[in-house]
mmCIF file of the N, C-alpha and C atoms, coordinates in Angstrom:
data_MODEL
# 
_entry.id   MODEL 
# 
loop_
_atom_site.group_PDB 
_atom_site.id 
_atom_site.type_symbol 
_atom_site.label_atom_id 
_atom_site.label_alt_id 
_atom_site.label_comp_id 
_atom_site.label_asym_id 
_atom_site.label_entity_id 
_atom_site.label_seq_id 
_atom_site.pdbx_PDB_ins_code 
_atom_site.Cartn_x 
_atom_site.Cartn_y 
_atom_site.Cartn_z 
_atom_site.occupancy 
_atom_site.B_iso_or_equiv 
_atom_site.pdbx_formal_charge 
_atom_site.auth_seq_id 
_atom_site.auth_comp_id 
_atom_site.auth_asym_id 
_atom_site.auth_atom_id 
_atom_site.pdbx_PDB_model_num 
ATOM 1   N N  . MET A 1 1  ? 0.842   -1.427 0.185  1.00 0.00 ? 1  MET A N  1 
ATOM 2   C CA . MET A 1 1  ? 0.434   -0.275 -0.083 1.00 0.00 ? 1  MET A CA 1 
ATOM 3   C C  . MET A 1 1  ? 0.949   1.051  -0.011 1.00 0.00 ? 1  MET A C  1 
ATOM 4   N N  . ASP A 1 2  ? 0.589   2.279  -0.873 1.00 0.00 ? 2  ASP A N  1 
ATOM 5   C CA . ASP A 1 2  ? 0.977   3.784  -0.720 1.00 0.00 ? 2  ASP A CA 1 
ATOM 6   C C  . ASP A 1 2  ? 1.423   3.823  0.130  1.00 0.00 ? 2  ASP A C  1 
ATOM 7   N N  . SER A 1 3  ? 2.118   4.430  0.936  1.00 0.00 ? 3  SER A N  1 
ATOM 8   C CA . SER A 1 3  ? 2.054   5.428  2.034  1.00 0.00 ? 3  SER A CA 1 
ATOM 9   C C  . SER A 1 3  ? 0.729   6.556  2.472  1.00 0.00 ? 3  SER A C  1 
ATOM 10  N N  . PHE A 1 4  ? 0.303   6.577  1.152  1.00 0.00 ? 4  PHE A N  1 
ATOM 11  C CA . PHE A 1 4  ? -0.957  7.791  1.429  1.00 0.00 ? 4  PHE A CA 1 
ATOM 12  C C  . PHE A 1 4  ? -2.504  7.527  1.204  1.00 0.00 ? 4  PHE A C  1 
ATOM 13  N N  . ASP A 1 5  ? -2.342  5.860  0.584  1.00 0.00 ? 5  ASP A N  1 
ATOM 14  C CA . ASP A 1 5  ? -3.473  5.768  0.143  1.00 0.00 ? 5  ASP A CA 1 
ATOM 15  C C  . ASP A 1 5  ? -4.947  5.937  1.388  1.00 0.00 ? 5  ASP A C  1 
ATOM 16  N N  . PHE A 1 6  ? -4.344  5.291  3.161  1.00 0.00 ? 6  PHE A N  1 
ATOM 17  C CA . PHE A 1 6  ? -5.429  5.350  3.600  1.00 0.00 ? 6  PHE A CA 1 
ATOM 18  C C  . PHE A 1 6  ? -5.989  6.439  3.488  1.00 0.00 ? 6  PHE A C  1 
ATOM 19  N N  . LEU A 1 7  ? -5.288  7.716  3.212  1.00 0.00 ? 7  LEU A N  1 
ATOM 20  C CA . LEU A 1 7  ? -5.815  9.211  3.305  1.00 0.00 ? 7  LEU A CA 1 
ATOM 21  C C  . LEU A 1 7  ? -7.024  9.490  2.579  1.00 0.00 ? 7  LEU A C  1 
ATOM 22  N N  . GLU A 1 8  ? -6.917  8.753  1.367  1.00 0.00 ? 8  GLU A N  1 
ATOM 23  C CA . GLU A 1 8  ? -7.622  9.120  -0.117 1.00 0.00 ? 8  GLU A CA 1 
ATOM 24  C C  . GLU A 1 8  ? -9.005  8.527  0.407  1.00 0.00 ? 8  GLU A C  1 
ATOM 25  N N  . GLU A 1 9  ? -9.523  7.704  1.980  1.00 0.00 ? 9  GLU A N  1 
ATOM 26  C CA . GLU A 1 9  ? -10.533 7.033  1.767  1.00 0.00 ? 9  GLU A CA 1 
ATOM 27  C C  . GLU A 1 9  ? -11.086 8.018  2.527  1.00 0.00 ? 9  GLU A C  1 
ATOM 28  N N  . LEU A 1 10 ? -10.917 9.132  3.726  1.00 0.00 ? 10 LEU A N  1 
ATOM 29  C CA . LEU A 1 10 ? -11.103 10.000 4.562  1.00 0.00 ? 10 LEU A CA 1 
ATOM 30  C C  . LEU A 1 10 ? -11.853 11.032 3.667  1.00 0.00 ? 10 LEU A C  1 
ATOM 31  N N  . ASN A 1 11 ? -13.050 11.547 4.426  1.00 0.00 ? 11 ASN A N  1 
ATOM 32  C CA . ASN A 1 11 ? -13.481 12.826 4.125  1.00 0.00 ? 11 ASN A CA 1 
ATOM 33  C C  . ASN A 1 11 ? -12.792 13.945 4.691  1.00 0.00 ? 11 ASN A C  1 
ATOM 34  N N  . GLU A 1 12 ? -13.293 15.008 3.770  1.00 0.00 ? 12 GLU A N  1 
ATOM 35  C CA . GLU A 1 12 ? -12.323 16.596 4.084  1.00 0.00 ? 12 GLU A CA 1 
ATOM 36  C C  . GLU A 1 12 ? -11.753 16.546 5.108  1.00 0.00 ? 12 GLU A C  1 
ATOM 37  N N  . GLN A 1 13 ? -13.054 16.491 6.552  1.00 0.00 ? 13 GLN A N  1 
ATOM 38  C CA . GLN A 1 13 ? -12.815 16.737 7.688  1.00 0.00 ? 13 GLN A CA 1 
ATOM 39  C C  . GLN A 1 13 ? -11.797 15.824 8.902  1.00 0.00 ? 13 GLN A C  1 
ATOM 40  N N  . GLN A 1 14 ? -12.150 14.481 8.292  1.00 0.00 ? 14 GLN A N  1 
ATOM 41  C CA . GLN A 1 14 ? -10.997 13.583 8.817  1.00 0.00 ? 14 GLN A CA 1 
ATOM 42  C C  . GLN A 1 14 ? -9.846  13.759 8.020  1.00 0.00 ? 14 GLN A C  1 
ATOM 43  N N  . ARG A 1 15 ? -9.545  13.962 7.056  1.00 0.00 ? 15 ARG A N  1 
ATOM 44  C CA . ARG A 1 15 ? -8.291  14.287 6.491  1.00 0.00 ? 15 ARG A CA 1 
ATOM 45  C C  . ARG A 1 15 ? -7.709  15.420 6.769  1.00 0.00 ? 15 ARG A C  1 
ATOM 46  N N  . THR A 1 16 ? -8.270  16.295 7.476  1.00 0.00 ? 16 THR A N  1 
ATOM 47  C CA . THR A 1 16 ? -7.439  17.591 8.041  1.00 0.00 ? 16 THR A CA 1 
ATOM 48  C C  . THR A 1 16 ? -6.896  16.895 9.062  1.00 0.00 ? 16 THR A C  1 
ATOM 49  N N  . ALA A 1 17 ? -7.921  16.663 10.197 1.00 0.00 ? 17 ALA A N  1 
ATOM 50  C CA . ALA A 1 17 ? -7.508  16.021 11.668 1.00 0.00 ? 17 ALA A CA 1 
ATOM 51  C C  . ALA A 1 17 ? -6.495  15.403 11.202 1.00 0.00 ? 17 ALA A C  1 
ATOM 52  N N  . ALA A 1 18 ? -6.467  14.141 10.684 1.00 0.00 ? 18 ALA A N  1 
ATOM 53  C CA . ALA A 1 18 ? -5.256  13.243 10.576 1.00 0.00 ? 18 ALA A CA 1 
ATOM 54  C C  . ALA A 1 18 ? -4.543  13.426 10.147 1.00 0.00 ? 18 ALA A C  1 
ATOM 55  N N  . GLU A 1 19 ? -3.750  14.732 9.630  1.00 0.00 ? 19 GLU A N  1 
ATOM 56  C CA . GLU A 1 19 ? -2.946  15.598 9.177  1.00 0.00 ? 19 GLU A CA 1 
ATOM 57  C C  . GLU A 1 19 ? -2.101  16.759 10.220 1.00 0.00 ? 19 GLU A C  1 
ATOM 58  N N  . ILE A 1 20 ? -3.335  17.412 11.008 1.00 0.00 ? 20 ILE A N  1 
ATOM 59  C CA . ILE A 1 20 ? -2.738  18.495 12.026 1.00 0.00 ? 20 ILE A CA 1 
ATOM 60  C C  . ILE A 1 20 ? -1.272  17.210 12.798 1.00 0.00 ? 20 ILE A C  1 
ATOM 61  N N  . THR A 1 21 ? -0.141  18.017 12.439 1.00 0.00 ? 21 THR A N  1 
ATOM 62  C CA . THR A 1 21 ? 0.687   17.854 13.666 1.00 0.00 ? 21 THR A CA 1 
ATOM 63  C C  . THR A 1 21 ? 0.912   18.347 14.994 1.00 0.00 ? 21 THR A C  1 
ATOM 64  N N  . GLU A 1 22 ? 0.750   19.940 15.181 1.00 0.00 ? 22 GLU A N  1 
ATOM 65  C CA . GLU A 1 22 ? 0.823   20.453 16.004 1.00 0.00 ? 22 GLU A CA 1 
ATOM 66  C C  . GLU A 1 22 ? -0.072  20.014 17.424 1.00 0.00 ? 22 GLU A C  1 
ATOM 67  N N  . GLY A 1 23 ? 0.161   19.539 18.004 1.00 0.00 ? 23 GLY A N  1 
ATOM 68  C CA . GLY A 1 23 ? -0.240  19.850 19.493 1.00 0.00 ? 23 GLY A CA 1 
ATOM 69  C C  . GLY A 1 23 ? -1.127  18.487 19.960 1.00 0.00 ? 23 GLY A C  1 
ATOM 70  N N  . TYR A 1 24 ? -2.406  18.718 20.940 1.00 0.00 ? 24 TYR A N  1 
ATOM 71  C CA . TYR A 1 24 ? -2.963  17.113 20.696 1.00 0.00 ? 24 TYR A CA 1 
ATOM 72  C C  . TYR A 1 24 ? -4.613  17.702 19.792 1.00 0.00 ? 24 TYR A C  1 
ATOM 73  N N  . LEU A 1 25 ? -5.111  16.500 19.833 1.00 0.00 ? 25 LEU A N  1 
ATOM 74  C CA . LEU A 1 25 ? -6.037  16.131 18.934 1.00 0.00 ? 25 LEU A CA 1 
ATOM 75  C C  . LEU A 1 25 ? -7.148  15.587 19.426 1.00 0.00 ? 25 LEU A C  1 
ATOM 76  N N  . ARG A 1 26 ? -8.829  15.734 19.668 1.00 0.00 ? 26 ARG A N  1 
ATOM 77  C CA . ARG A 1 26 ? -9.634  15.306 20.727 1.00 0.00 ? 26 ARG A CA 1 
ATOM 78  C C  . ARG A 1 26 ? -10.440 15.083 19.594 1.00 0.00 ? 26 ARG A C  1 
ATOM 79  N N  . VAL A 1 27 ? -11.328 14.151 19.256 1.00 0.00 ? 27 VAL A N  1 
ATOM 80  C CA . VAL A 1 27 ? -11.985 13.783 18.380 1.00 0.00 ? 27 VAL A CA 1 
ATOM 81  C C  . VAL A 1 27 ? -13.349 13.533 19.330 1.00 0.00 ? 27 VAL A C  1 
ATOM 82  N N  . ILE A 1 28 ? -14.184 14.442 19.064 1.00 0.00 ? 28 ILE A N  1 
ATOM 83  C CA . ILE A 1 28 ? -15.992 14.127 19.951 1.00 0.00 ? 28 ILE A CA 1 
ATOM 84  C C  . ILE A 1 28 ? -16.630 14.259 18.298 1.00 0.00 ? 28 ILE A C  1 
ATOM 85  N N  . ALA A 1 29 ? -17.422 12.742 18.665 1.00 0.00 ? 29 ALA A N  1 
ATOM 86  C CA . ALA A 1 29 ? -18.285 12.577 16.983 1.00 0.00 ? 29 ALA A CA 1 
ATOM 87  C C  . ALA A 1 29 ? -19.106 11.317 17.437 1.00 0.00 ? 29 ALA A C  1 
ATOM 88  N N  . GLY A 1 30 ? -20.449 11.686 17.050 1.00 0.00 ? 30 GLY A N  1 
ATOM 89  C CA . GLY A 1 30 ? -21.169 10.320 17.233 1.00 0.00 ? 30 GLY A CA 1 
ATOM 90  C C  . GLY A 1 30 ? -20.496 8.804  16.595 1.00 0.00 ? 30 GLY A C  1 
ATOM 91  N N  . ALA A 1 31 ? -21.880 8.107  16.899 1.00 0.00 ? 31 ALA A N  1 
ATOM 92  C CA . ALA A 1 31 ? -21.567 6.423  16.573 1.00 0.00 ? 31 ALA A CA 1 
ATOM 93  C C  . ALA A 1 31 ? -21.551 6.654  15.350 1.00 0.00 ? 31 ALA A C  1 
ATOM 94  N N  . GLY A 1 32 ? -20.875 5.793  14.367 1.00 0.00 ? 32 GLY A N  1 
ATOM 95  C CA . GLY A 1 32 ? -20.723 5.779  13.084 1.00 0.00 ? 32 GLY A CA 1 
ATOM 96  C C  . GLY A 1 32 ? -20.261 6.743  12.362 1.00 0.00 ? 32 GLY A C  1 
ATOM 97  N N  . SER A 1 33 ? -19.072 7.405  12.664 1.00 0.00 ? 33 SER A N  1 
ATOM 98  C CA . SER A 1 33 ? -19.276 8.732  11.855 1.00 0.00 ? 33 SER A CA 1 
ATOM 99  C C  . SER A 1 33 ? -17.801 8.810  11.725 1.00 0.00 ? 33 SER A C  1 
ATOM 100 N N  . GLY A 1 34 ? -17.061 7.590  11.833 1.00 0.00 ? 34 GLY A N  1 
ATOM 101 C CA . GLY A 1 34 ? -14.863 7.250  11.412 1.00 0.00 ? 34 GLY A CA 1 
ATOM 102 C C  . GLY A 1 34 ? -14.918 7.688  12.676 1.00 0.00 ? 34 GLY A C  1 
ATOM 103 N N  . LYS A 1 35 ? -14.845 7.977  13.347 1.00 0.00 ? 35 LYS A N  1 
ATOM 104 C CA . LYS A 1 35 ? -13.943 8.562  14.531 1.00 0.00 ? 35 LYS A CA 1 
ATOM 105 C C  . LYS A 1 35 ? -12.858 7.142  14.359 1.00 0.00 ? 35 LYS A C  1 
ATOM 106 N N  . THR A 1 36 ? -12.504 5.921  14.669 1.00 0.00 ? 36 THR A N  1 
ATOM 107 C CA . THR A 1 36 ? -12.007 4.938  14.443 1.00 0.00 ? 36 THR A CA 1 
ATOM 108 C C  . THR A 1 36 ? -10.900 4.906  13.320 1.00 0.00 ? 36 THR A C  1 
ATOM 109 N N  . LYS A 1 37 ? -11.464 4.958  12.207 1.00 0.00 ? 37 LYS A N  1 
ATOM 110 C CA . LYS A 1 37 ? -11.233 4.978  10.742 1.00 0.00 ? 37 LYS A CA 1 
ATOM 111 C C  . LYS A 1 37 ? -10.329 5.987  11.225 1.00 0.00 ? 37 LYS A C  1 
ATOM 112 N N  . LEU A 1 38 ? -10.301 7.350  11.613 1.00 0.00 ? 38 LEU A N  1 
ATOM 113 C CA . LEU A 1 38 ? -9.349  8.587  11.621 1.00 0.00 ? 38 LEU A CA 1 
ATOM 114 C C  . LEU A 1 38 ? -8.578  8.564  12.518 1.00 0.00 ? 38 LEU A C  1 
ATOM 115 N N  . LEU A 1 39 ? -8.871  8.186  13.754 1.00 0.00 ? 39 LEU A N  1 
ATOM 116 C CA . LEU A 1 39 ? -7.792  7.677  14.089 1.00 0.00 ? 39 LEU A CA 1 
ATOM 117 C C  . LEU A 1 39 ? -6.351  6.828  14.197 1.00 0.00 ? 39 LEU A C  1 
ATOM 118 N N  . VAL A 1 40 ? -6.968  5.906  13.159 1.00 0.00 ? 40 VAL A N  1 
ATOM 119 C CA . VAL A 1 40 ? -6.302  4.810  12.294 1.00 0.00 ? 40 VAL A CA 1 
ATOM 120 C C  . VAL A 1 40 ? -5.275  5.443  11.615 1.00 0.00 ? 40 VAL A C  1 
ATOM 121 N N  . SER A 1 41 ? -5.870  6.376  10.607 1.00 0.00 ? 41 SER A N  1 
ATOM 122 C CA . SER A 1 41 ? -5.111  6.877  9.857  1.00 0.00 ? 41 SER A CA 1 
ATOM 123 C C  . SER A 1 41 ? -4.862  7.953  10.069 1.00 0.00 ? 41 SER A C  1 
ATOM 124 N N  . ARG A 1 42 ? -4.351  8.128  11.477 1.00 0.00 ? 42 ARG A N  1 
ATOM 125 C CA . ARG A 1 42 ? -3.410  9.552  11.575 1.00 0.00 ? 42 ARG A CA 1 
ATOM 126 C C  . ARG A 1 42 ? -2.518  8.736  12.392 1.00 0.00 ? 42 ARG A C  1 
ATOM 127 N N  . TYR A 1 43 ? -2.774  7.630  13.094 1.00 0.00 ? 43 TYR A N  1 
ATOM 128 C CA . TYR A 1 43 ? -1.851  6.753  13.586 1.00 0.00 ? 43 TYR A CA 1 
ATOM 129 C C  . TYR A 1 43 ? -0.400  6.551  12.522 1.00 0.00 ? 43 TYR A C  1 
ATOM 130 N N  . ALA A 1 44 ? -1.098  5.660  11.389 1.00 0.00 ? 44 ALA A N  1 
ATOM 131 C CA . ALA A 1 44 ? -0.394  5.297  10.114 1.00 0.00 ? 44 ALA A CA 1 
ATOM 132 C C  . ALA A 1 44 ? 0.344   7.064  9.350  1.00 0.00 ? 44 ALA A C  1 
ATOM 133 N N  . TYR A 1 45 ? -0.599  7.969  9.483  1.00 0.00 ? 45 TYR A N  1 
ATOM 134 C CA . TYR A 1 45 ? 0.315   9.098  9.084  1.00 0.00 ? 45 TYR A CA 1 
ATOM 135 C C  . TYR A 1 45 ? 1.290   9.423  9.789  1.00 0.00 ? 45 TYR A C  1 
ATOM 136 N N  . LEU A 1 46 ? 1.402   9.202  11.297 1.00 0.00 ? 46 LEU A N  1 
ATOM 137 C CA . LEU A 1 46 ? 2.444   9.643  12.045 1.00 0.00 ? 46 LEU A CA 1 
ATOM 138 C C  . LEU A 1 46 ? 3.293   9.005  11.718 1.00 0.00 ? 46 LEU A C  1 
ATOM 139 N N  . VAL A 1 47 ? 2.911   7.859  11.597 1.00 0.00 ? 47 VAL A N  1 
ATOM 140 C CA . VAL A 1 47 ? 4.607   6.993  11.827 1.00 0.00 ? 47 VAL A CA 1 
ATOM 141 C C  . VAL A 1 47 ? 4.854   6.459  10.396 1.00 0.00 ? 47 VAL A C  1 
ATOM 142 N N  . GLU A 1 48 ? 4.345   6.259  9.421  1.00 0.00 ? 48 GLU A N  1 
ATOM 143 C CA . GLU A 1 48 ? 4.523   6.185  8.116  1.00 0.00 ? 48 GLU A CA 1 
ATOM 144 C C  . GLU A 1 48 ? 5.205   7.263  7.347  1.00 0.00 ? 48 GLU A C  1 
ATOM 145 N N  . CYS A 1 49 ? 4.483   8.295  7.529  1.00 0.00 ? 49 CYS A N  1 
ATOM 146 C CA . CYS A 1 49 ? 4.976   9.563  6.499  1.00 0.00 ? 49 CYS A CA 1 
ATOM 147 C C  . CYS A 1 49 ? 5.564   10.766 7.475  1.00 0.00 ? 49 CYS A C  1 
ATOM 148 N N  . LEU A 1 50 ? 5.732   10.330 8.721  1.00 0.00 ? 50 LEU A N  1 
ATOM 149 C CA . LEU A 1 50 ? 6.229   11.776 9.321  1.00 0.00 ? 50 LEU A CA 1 
ATOM 150 C C  . LEU A 1 50 ? 7.494   10.849 9.745  1.00 0.00 ? 50 LEU A C  1 
ATOM 151 N N  . GLY A 1 51 ? 7.621   9.347  10.515 1.00 0.00 ? 51 GLY A N  1 
ATOM 152 C CA . GLY A 1 51 ? 8.936   8.929  10.973 1.00 0.00 ? 51 GLY A CA 1 
ATOM 153 C C  . GLY A 1 51 ? 8.723   9.213  12.636 1.00 0.00 ? 51 GLY A C  1 
ATOM 154 N N  . ILE A 1 52 ? 7.174   9.522  12.674 1.00 0.00 ? 52 ILE A N  1 
ATOM 155 C CA . ILE A 1 52 ? 7.523   9.538  14.835 1.00 0.00 ? 52 ILE A CA 1 
ATOM 156 C C  . ILE A 1 52 ? 7.550   8.126  15.135 1.00 0.00 ? 52 ILE A C  1 
ATOM 157 N N  . ASP A 1 53 ? 8.063   7.635  16.139 1.00 0.00 ? 53 ASP A N  1 
ATOM 158 C CA . ASP A 1 53 ? 8.138   6.599  17.109 1.00 0.00 ? 53 ASP A CA 1 
ATOM 159 C C  . ASP A 1 53 ? 6.816   6.090  17.168 1.00 0.00 ? 53 ASP A C  1 
ATOM 160 N N  . PRO A 1 54 ? 6.695   4.805  17.246 1.00 0.00 ? 54 PRO A N  1 
ATOM 161 C CA . PRO A 1 54 ? 4.836   4.508  17.412 1.00 0.00 ? 54 PRO A CA 1 
ATOM 162 C C  . PRO A 1 54 ? 4.982   4.478  18.880 1.00 0.00 ? 54 PRO A C  1 
ATOM 163 N N  . SER A 1 55 ? 5.601   4.649  20.183 1.00 0.00 ? 55 SER A N  1 
ATOM 164 C CA . SER A 1 55 ? 6.152   4.238  21.194 1.00 0.00 ? 55 SER A CA 1 
ATOM 165 C C  . SER A 1 55 ? 6.005   6.096  21.818 1.00 0.00 ? 55 SER A C  1 
ATOM 166 N N  . ASN A 1 56 ? 5.410   6.850  20.892 1.00 0.00 ? 56 ASN A N  1 
ATOM 167 C CA . ASN A 1 56 ? 5.744   8.436  21.606 1.00 0.00 ? 56 ASN A CA 1 
ATOM 168 C C  . ASN A 1 56 ? 4.024   8.552  20.866 1.00 0.00 ? 56 ASN A C  1 
ATOM 169 N N  . ILE A 1 57 ? 3.082   7.306  20.623 1.00 0.00 ? 57 ILE A N  1 
ATOM 170 C CA . ILE A 1 57 ? 1.626   7.665  20.611 1.00 0.00 ? 57 ILE A CA 1 
ATOM 171 C C  . ILE A 1 57 ? 0.665   7.476  20.952 1.00 0.00 ? 57 ILE A C  1 
ATOM 172 N N  . LEU A 1 58 ? 0.066   7.869  21.608 1.00 0.00 ? 58 LEU A N  1 
ATOM 173 C CA . LEU A 1 58 ? -1.175  7.551  22.542 1.00 0.00 ? 58 LEU A CA 1 
ATOM 174 C C  . LEU A 1 58 ? -2.357  7.541  22.290 1.00 0.00 ? 58 LEU A C  1 
ATOM 175 N N  . CYS A 1 59 ? -3.414  6.572  21.817 1.00 0.00 ? 59 CYS A N  1 
ATOM 176 C CA . CYS A 1 59 ? -4.735  6.562  20.961 1.00 0.00 ? 59 CYS A CA 1 
ATOM 177 C C  . CYS A 1 59 ? -5.660  5.821  22.508 1.00 0.00 ? 59 CYS A C  1 
ATOM 178 N N  . VAL A 1 60 ? -6.875  6.317  22.619 1.00 0.00 ? 60 VAL A N  1 
ATOM 179 C CA . VAL A 1 60 ? -7.455  6.461  23.808 1.00 0.00 ? 60 VAL A CA 1 
ATOM 180 C C  . VAL A 1 60 ? -8.704  6.600  23.039 1.00 0.00 ? 60 VAL A C  1 
ATOM 181 N N  . THR A 1 61 ? -9.347  4.795  23.664 1.00 0.00 ? 61 THR A N  1 
ATOM 182 C CA . THR A 1 61 ? -10.767 4.319  23.213 1.00 0.00 ? 61 THR A CA 1 
ATOM 183 C C  . THR A 1 61 ? -11.631 4.519  24.474 1.00 0.00 ? 61 THR A C  1 
ATOM 184 N N  . PHE A 1 62 ? -12.715 3.944  24.381 1.00 0.00 ? 62 PHE A N  1 
ATOM 185 C CA . PHE A 1 62 ? -13.749 4.059  25.455 1.00 0.00 ? 62 PHE A CA 1 
ATOM 186 C C  . PHE A 1 62 ? -13.350 2.626  25.732 1.00 0.00 ? 62 PHE A C  1 
ATOM 187 N N  . THR A 1 63 ? -13.862 1.221  25.064 1.00 0.00 ? 63 THR A N  1 
ATOM 188 C CA . THR A 1 63 ? -13.523 0.286  25.306 1.00 0.00 ? 63 THR A CA 1 
ATOM 189 C C  . THR A 1 63 ? -12.494 -0.682 25.227 1.00 0.00 ? 63 THR A C  1 
ATOM 190 N N  . ASN A 1 64 ? -12.568 -2.024 25.692 1.00 0.00 ? 64 ASN A N  1 
ATOM 191 C CA . ASN A 1 64 ? -11.527 -3.064 24.995 1.00 0.00 ? 64 ASN A CA 1 
ATOM 192 C C  . ASN A 1 64 ? -11.883 -3.027 23.386 1.00 0.00 ? 64 ASN A C  1 
ATOM 193 N N  . LYS A 1 65 ? -12.983 -3.367 23.059 1.00 0.00 ? 65 LYS A N  1 
ATOM 194 C CA . LYS A 1 65 ? -13.436 -3.747 21.801 1.00 0.00 ? 65 LYS A CA 1 
ATOM 195 C C  . LYS A 1 65 ? -12.485 -3.016 20.969 1.00 0.00 ? 65 LYS A C  1 
ATOM 196 N N  . ALA A 1 66 ? -12.770 -1.200 20.852 1.00 0.00 ? 66 ALA A N  1 
ATOM 197 C CA . ALA A 1 66 ? -12.454 -0.642 20.399 1.00 0.00 ? 66 ALA A CA 1 
ATOM 198 C C  . ALA A 1 66 ? -11.250 -0.310 20.300 1.00 0.00 ? 66 ALA A C  1 
ATOM 199 N N  . ALA A 1 67 ? -10.214 -0.762 21.579 1.00 0.00 ? 67 ALA A N  1 
ATOM 200 C CA . ALA A 1 67 ? -9.103  -0.539 20.779 1.00 0.00 ? 67 ALA A CA 1 
ATOM 201 C C  . ALA A 1 67 ? -8.513  -1.920 20.397 1.00 0.00 ? 67 ALA A C  1 
ATOM 202 N N  . GLY A 1 68 ? -9.112  -3.468 20.481 1.00 0.00 ? 68 GLY A N  1 
ATOM 203 C CA . GLY A 1 68 ? -8.758  -4.264 19.703 1.00 0.00 ? 68 GLY A CA 1 
ATOM 204 C C  . GLY A 1 68 ? -8.989  -3.654 18.546 1.00 0.00 ? 68 GLY A C  1 
ATOM 205 N N  . GLU A 1 69 ? -9.833  -3.103 17.875 1.00 0.00 ? 69 GLU A N  1 
ATOM 206 C CA . GLU A 1 69 ? -10.590 -2.853 16.374 1.00 0.00 ? 69 GLU A CA 1 
ATOM 207 C C  . GLU A 1 69 ? -9.519  -1.664 15.871 1.00 0.00 ? 69 GLU A C  1 
ATOM 208 N N  . MET A 1 70 ? -9.065  -0.812 16.339 1.00 0.00 ? 70 MET A N  1 
ATOM 209 C CA . MET A 1 70 ? -8.239  -0.380 16.518 1.00 0.00 ? 70 MET A CA 1 
ATOM 210 C C  . MET A 1 70 ? -6.665  -0.347 15.828 1.00 0.00 ? 70 MET A C  1 
ATOM 211 N N  . ARG A 1 71 ? -6.258  -1.372 16.859 1.00 0.00 ? 71 ARG A N  1 
ATOM 212 C CA . ARG A 1 71 ? -4.884  -2.471 16.785 1.00 0.00 ? 71 ARG A CA 1 
ATOM 213 C C  . ARG A 1 71 ? -5.165  -3.015 15.591 1.00 0.00 ? 71 ARG A C  1 
ATOM 214 N N  . SER A 1 72 ? -5.853  -3.873 15.350 1.00 0.00 ? 72 SER A N  1 
ATOM 215 C CA . SER A 1 72 ? -6.382  -4.540 14.119 1.00 0.00 ? 72 SER A CA 1 
ATOM 216 C C  . SER A 1 72 ? -6.075  -3.712 13.097 1.00 0.00 ? 72 SER A C  1 
ATOM 217 N N  . ARG A 1 73 ? -6.642  -2.398 12.627 1.00 0.00 ? 73 ARG A N  1 
ATOM 218 C CA . ARG A 1 73 ? -6.572  -1.747 11.532 1.00 0.00 ? 73 ARG A CA 1 
ATOM 219 C C  . ARG A 1 73 ? -5.403  -1.137 11.248 1.00 0.00 ? 73 ARG A C  1 
ATOM 220 N N  . ILE A 1 74 ? -4.999  -0.817 12.184 1.00 0.00 ? 74 ILE A N  1 
ATOM 221 C CA . ILE A 1 74 ? -3.545  -0.387 12.422 1.00 0.00 ? 74 ILE A CA 1 
ATOM 222 C C  . ILE A 1 74 ? -2.572  -1.455 11.926 1.00 0.00 ? 74 ILE A C  1 
ATOM 223 N N  . ARG A 1 75 ? -2.726  -2.649 12.227 1.00 0.00 ? 75 ARG A N  1 
ATOM 224 C CA . ARG A 1 75 ? -1.862  -3.976 11.692 1.00 0.00 ? 75 ARG A CA 1 
ATOM 225 C C  . ARG A 1 75 ? -1.729  -3.516 10.471 1.00 0.00 ? 75 ARG A C  1 
ATOM 226 N N  . SER A 1 76 ? -3.567  -3.586 9.745  1.00 0.00 ? 76 SER A N  1 
ATOM 227 C CA . SER A 1 76 ? -3.749  -3.639 8.355  1.00 0.00 ? 76 SER A CA 1 
ATOM 228 C C  . SER A 1 76 ? -3.052  -2.794 7.561  1.00 0.00 ? 76 SER A C  1 
ATOM 229 N N  . ILE A 1 77 ? -2.826  -1.965 7.863  1.00 0.00 ? 77 ILE A N  1 
ATOM 230 C CA . ILE A 1 77 ? -2.002  -0.449 7.103  1.00 0.00 ? 77 ILE A CA 1 
ATOM 231 C C  . ILE A 1 77 ? -0.492  -0.568 7.450  1.00 0.00 ? 77 ILE A C  1 
ATOM 232 N N  . ILE A 1 78 ? -0.005  -0.772 8.481  1.00 0.00 ? 78 ILE A N  1 
ATOM 233 C CA . ILE A 1 78 ? 1.158   -0.337 8.419  1.00 0.00 ? 78 ILE A CA 1 
ATOM 234 C C  . ILE A 1 78 ? 2.178   -1.889 8.973  1.00 0.00 ? 78 ILE A C  1 
ATOM 235 N N  . GLY A 1 79 ? 1.280   -2.796 9.446  1.00 0.00 ? 79 GLY A N  1 
ATOM 236 C CA . GLY A 1 79 ? 2.079   -4.087 9.411  1.00 0.00 ? 79 GLY A CA 1 
ATOM 237 C C  . GLY A 1 79 ? 2.463   -3.858 10.946 1.00 0.00 ? 79 GLY A C  1 
# 
C-alpha cells in the first residue's frame, strides 16, 4: 500500500484532522461517524509519513473492543 492510500479514504474533515501535527487532537463525534477510521489513519500518517516512533503515540478509546479494533486496523495498514 502506498503510504498515502489510507488518507484517500477519508472525508475532508477527517483528512484535515489526520494531518494536523501540532498539539493534541481530541475527536468528539457520534456513533458510526468514522472516529476509529480517523484515529487509525492519523496513527498511520504519523508513523509512516512523518517517521514518528509509535512509542510516542497514545490513542485512547472507551472500550477494550474499540482498542482491539484499532490495533487490528493499524496492523492492516502498517504491519
